[in-house]
N, C-alpha and C positions, 0 to 999 in steps of 0.2 A: 503493499499500499504506500510506504514511503516513496518508493521509487516512482510511482504514478504522480505523486504530489510534485516531486521534483520536475517530472516531465511537463507538468502543467505550468510550473514556474519558468522553465526554460523556453516554452512556447510563447508564454506572455511577455518575456523579456526580449524575444527575438521578433515578435509579431504584433503590431499595435491592435489588430482585430482580436487576436487571441487574448491580449491584455484586457481589452474592453469587455470580452465575454467573461473572463474570470472575475473582473471586479463587480460584475453585476450578480454574482453568486455568492452571497454572504456565507452561506453553509460550507462551501468549498474553502473560502478563505479561512473559516474558523478551523477546519480540518488542518489546513497548512499551519496556521499560527500555532496549534497545539501538537504538532508533530516535530519532535526534536530533530530527525535527520533533515527535515525540509527547512527548518529555520537555521540549522547548522550550515546547510548549503548557501542560504541567502546570506548569512553572516560572513561566510568565506568570500563571496562574491563582492562584498563591500569592503572588507578589511584585510583580505589576504590574496589580493590581486595586484598585479603590476599595471593594470589597465585603469586609469583614473575616470575616464569616461564610463566604464562599466560599472565601477564603484558607485559613481554618482547616480547613474541610471538606476541601479539596484536599490540604493538607498531611497531614493524618491519613489520607487515602486513600493517598498516596504511601508513607507508613510501612508501613501494612497490606500494600500491594501489594509492597513489598520483602520483607517477612517471608514473604509467601505465595508469592514466586518461588523461595525455597529457594537463593538465591545469596548470602546473607550469610555471610561467612567463619565456619567454626565452630571455628577454632582448631587444626584438624588433629590433634586428639586429644593434643596435647603440652602444653596449657595447663589448669592445674587449673580445675575448675568455678567455684571462688569467685572466682579472678582473672578469668576469662572473663566472668562474669555482671556483675561489678562494673564492667569495662571497657565491655561492651554497654550497660549502663544509662547510664554517662557519654556514650558515642558518641550515644546516642539524644537526650540532653538537649542535646548540642552541635548535633547535626542540626536539632533542632526550632528552636533559636535563631539559627543562623547560615546556614541554607540560602540566604537572600536575598543575604546579604553575601559568602559565600565559594564558592558554587556556580557553575559555568558549564556549562550543558547541552550546549554545543557541544564541550567538552574531555573529556568522560567521562560515563558513566552515574551514576545516583544511587548504584547499588551499588559501582561502583569507587571513587567519592569516599568512601563510608561505610566500605568495607573498609579503605582505606588509613588513615583516622583511627581505626578500631578497633584496628589492630595498634599504632599509636603509643599509644593509650589503655592497652593491655595493658601496655606498657612503664611508663607513669606509675604504673599500679596496684602493679606489682611494686616500683618505687621507693618509692611511698608506704608499702607494707607494710615494706619494709626499714627506712626511716626510723622508722616507728612502733615496730617491734621494738626498734631501738636506743634509741629514747627511753624505752621501758618499762623497759629495764635500768637506767636512772638516774633513774627517777621515784619520788618518795616515796610509800609505800603508800597514803596518803589524798588525794593530789593529785587524781588522776582524778576520784575520787568527788565533789570539792568544785566541779567544773567542771559548771555546769548549762546554761549558754546564752551565746552571744555576740551582741551586745555585752553589757556588764554589766547586771545587773538594774535596774529603774527606781528612781527616788528613791522613798523611803518615803511622802512626802506625796502622790505621784501613782501610787501602786501599781496601784490598781484601774482607774483611768482609762487608764493606759499598757498594762496587760495587755489590756483591752478593744480598744484601738486596734490592738495587734499582733494580737489574734485576727481583727479585721475585715480587716486586711491580708493575713493568710494565707488566710482564707476567700474573699476577693475576688480572688485571683490564682492559681486552680488550675493555670493554663498553666505557671507557673514550677516546679511540683513534679510534672506530668504523668508524667514518666519517671523520676522519682527514687525508685526502689524498692530495698529491701533485697535484697541478693543471697540467693538460694535461698528468699526469702520475698516473692514479689511482692505479697502483700496487705498488706505493711507498706510505706506510702509516707510521704514527708516530710510532705504536707499534714495528713493525719489525725494523724501523730504529733506534730507541732507543735500542732495544735489541742488534743489530748489534754494535752499538757505545759502549754500556756498555760492550759486550764481548770483544771487541778490548782493552778497557781500562783494563779490569781485566787481560787480558792475556798478553799484551805487555806495558801497561801503556801509550799509545799514540794511536792516531788515524790519518789517512791520509784521508782528504777530497777528493782528487784525486782518491784514491783507492776506496772509497765508492762510489763516482759518477760514477766510470767506471763500477762498479758491478751493479748499478741501471740504467745505461744508460742515466745520466743526466749530466748537467754542474755542476762542483763543486761549483761555486758561487751560483747557484740557490738552491742546496742542503743545503748549510750552511744557506741561508736566510730562506728556509722553515723550518729547524731546530730550528732556533733562533726565528722566529715569531710565528711558530705553535706547534712544538712539545715540545721545552723546557718550555714554559709556562704551558702547561698541566701537564709536568712532576713535575713542581715546586709546582702546586696545589696538586698533589698526596702526595708530601713529606710534605706539611703543614697539612694534614689531621691527 
């Protein structure tokens, strides 16, 4: 039986039509997810191959397969949607980055591993929101508006050169931002948002959160918070590499 599941997976990865068919069969996906040899084979395609395109393709397929299986924990109706969506987004980021280092296919399914982390991420989001609310109570009225990016702005004599270098960096590393999306606004992702911010800084030397928020159809305060807590930290990590 395990052999057949691996045949299904090989066919899906090599043929878009077969992939579409498999993703429309939740029962088959659950059988694959619960089968140790099948998930071991998937793990090897991601983490033990010399072909980066194959690894990326397989990892993306695993993520789509997990979503299509309908096994991802949905919060039990007790978690507010904004907290759950934020935690879910963070968990996908973690999954995408740490699968090869942290996952063992012999000890549990991708779903079990993911759901455990998701529950911890929910607690993280709740704590972060509590800290942010407490900070806002003691924050001078204009302090948050004065913060635009981390680390500090470039030196004046290299402003345009540095901004362009940063733009190239963000544009050339889409995988860092792939699952970093604004809760309840999946069309707002960190890569496009940072590119827009950096282009404004390059062209005019300033940004308007109100203008950006209007473009994306969200509240300015929510957009600032998303950038500060999600996008800027990833950007800072890129700069430190």
